[in-house]
C-alpha positions in Angstrom: 81.6 19.7 -18.6 80.0 18.5 -21.9 82.1 18.9 -23.9 85.2 18.8 -21.7 88.2 20.8 -23.0 90.9 19.8 -20.5 94.5 19.9 -21.9 93.2 20.8 -25.3 91.6 17.4 -25.8 87.9 17.7 -26.5 85.7 14.8 -25.2 82.0 14.2 -24.6 81.8 11.8 -21.7 78.7 12.9 -19.9 75.3 14.2 -20.9 74.0 13.9 -24.4 73.5 10.1 -24.3 71.7 10.0 -27.7 74.6 11.8 -29.4 77.2 9.6 -27.7 75.3 6.4 -28.6 74.9 7.2 -32.2 78.0 9.2 -33.3 80.6 7.2 -35.1 84.3 7.9 -35.9 84.5 10.3 -38.8 81.2 12.0 -38.1 80.9 15.6 -37.0 79.2 16.9 -33.9 78.3 20.6 -33.6 77.2 22.1 -30.3 75.1 25.2 -30.5 74.0 27.8 -27.9 70.7 26.9 -26.2 67.5 27.4 -28.2 66.8 30.7 -26.6 69.8 32.2 -28.4 69.8 33.0 -32.1 69.8 29.8 -34.1 73.1 28.8 -35.6 75.5 30.1 -32.9 78.2 27.4 -32.9 79.9 26.9 -29.5 82.1 24.0 -30.7 82.4 21.5 -33.5 84.5 18.4 -33.9 85.0 15.3 -35.9 84.8 12.1 -33.8 88.1 10.3 -33.6 87.1 7.4 -31.4 84.3 6.0 -29.2 85.4 4.3 -26.0 83.8 2.6 -23.0 83.1 4.8 -20.0 85.2 2.5 -17.7 88.1 2.5 -20.2 88.0 6.3 -20.4 88.3 6.7 -16.6 91.2 4.2 -16.5 93.0 6.2 -19.2 92.3 9.7 -18.0 91.6 9.8 -14.2 95.2 10.1 -13.1 96.6 13.6 -13.1 100.0 12.3 -14.2 98.4 11.0 -17.3 96.6 14.2 -18.1 93.6 13.8 -15.8 90.2 14.9 -17.2 87.4 16.5 -15.2 84.9 14.4 -17.1 86.3 11.0 -16.1 83.8 10.8 -13.3 82.6 7.1 -13.3 84.8 4.2 -12.3 83.9 0.7 -13.6 83.6 -1.8 -10.8 85.1 -5.3 -11.0 81.7 -6.7 -10.2 80.0 -4.7 -13.0 78.4 -1.3 -13.0 79.9 2.0 -12.1 80.9 4.1 -9.1 80.4 7.9 -9.3 83.7 9.5 -8.4 82.2 12.9 -7.8 79.1 12.4 -5.7 77.7 15.9 -6.4 77.9 15.4 -10.2 74.6 14.2 -11.7 73.4 12.7 -8.4 70.1 11.3 -9.7 69.7 7.7 -10.9 68.4 8.7 -14.3 71.4 11.0 -14.9 73.7 8.2 -13.7 72.2 5.8 -16.2 72.4 8.3 -19.1 76.1 9.0 -18.4 77.2 5.4 -18.1 75.3 3.6 -20.9 76.7 5.5 -23.9 80.3 5.5 -25.0 82.7 8.5 -24.5 83.4 10.4 -27.7 87.0 11.6 -28.3 87.4 14.3 -30.9 90.2 14.6 -33.4 92.5 17.5 -32.2 93.2 18.4 -35.8 89.5 18.7 -36.6 87.9 20.3 -33.5 87.2 23.9 -32.7 85.9 25.2 -29.3 84.7 28.8 -29.1 83.0 28.6 -25.7 82.0 32.0 -24.5 82.5 33.5 -28.0 80.3 31.3 -30.3 80.5 31.8 -34.1 77.4 32.3 -36.3 77.2 29.7 -39.0 77.2 31.2 -42.5 73.9 31.2 -44.4 74.8 28.2 -46.5 75.3 26.1 -43.4 72.3 27.2 -41.3 70.3 24.1 -42.2 72.7 22.0 -40.1 71.6 23.9 -36.9 69.0 21.9 -35.2 65.9 23.9 -34.1 65.4 23.2 -30.4 67.0 20.3 -28.6 67.5 18.2 -31.8 70.2 15.6 -31.7 70.5 14.7 -35.3 69.7 17.0 -38.3 68.0 15.5 -41.3 68.4 17.1 -44.6 72.2 17.5 -44.5 73.9 17.7 -47.9 76.8 15.5 -49.1 79.3 18.4 -48.9 78.2 19.8 -45.5 81.1 18.2 -43.6 83.7 19.7 -45.9 81.9 23.1 -46.0 81.8 23.1 -42.2 85.5 22.3 -41.9 86.4 24.9 -44.5 84.3 27.6 -42.7 85.9 26.7 -39.3 89.4 26.7 -40.7 88.7 30.2 -42.1 87.9 31.4 -38.6 90.8 29.9 -36.6 93.1 26.9 -36.5 91.7 23.9 -34.7 91.8 24.1 -30.9 90.3 25.7 -27.8 89.9 29.4 -28.4 87.9 30.6 -25.5 86.8 29.4 -22.0 83.3 28.0 -21.5 80.6 30.7 -21.1 79.8 29.6 -17.5 83.4 29.5 -16.2 85.2 31.9 -13.9 88.1 33.7 -15.6 90.6 31.7 -13.4 89.3 28.4 -14.7 90.0 29.1 -18.3 90.2 26.0 -20.4 88.6 23.8 -17.8 85.4 21.8 -17.9 
């Protein structure tokens, strides 16, 4: 569910609270296969278009008629705080806190690629942007890295969702 790819819109509304708290519009986020896999296997990459409050995100995207999103799982209460709409999702209090304290990131549809079950290996000149382990921010990026990343991605495929998530059943293609 992180990122969510419902209806071709890529969002990061749960998990990764450090990334969601620090990423700003215009910045790039790249998701890699877990550290046990070969370093540099990009599962998805996108440029942040906007950061919105968790409650506002649920109000905008929970209704199926408005393009409901599987990751709109917390309703903001009038009295403050949040209600979990899917009780089985992140049931612990620490997970609940992490999911509701950082904004939701919405990615630019014209600058987001999702490869899911068929990740793409970064070229040699971009391997330095792949965090080793569970890093959230990479130090040592170069001024032209964002442009080089976008150029490389555009050379593979047009922006969009190209494969289903690696853990999904074939019947749930393009779902979170």
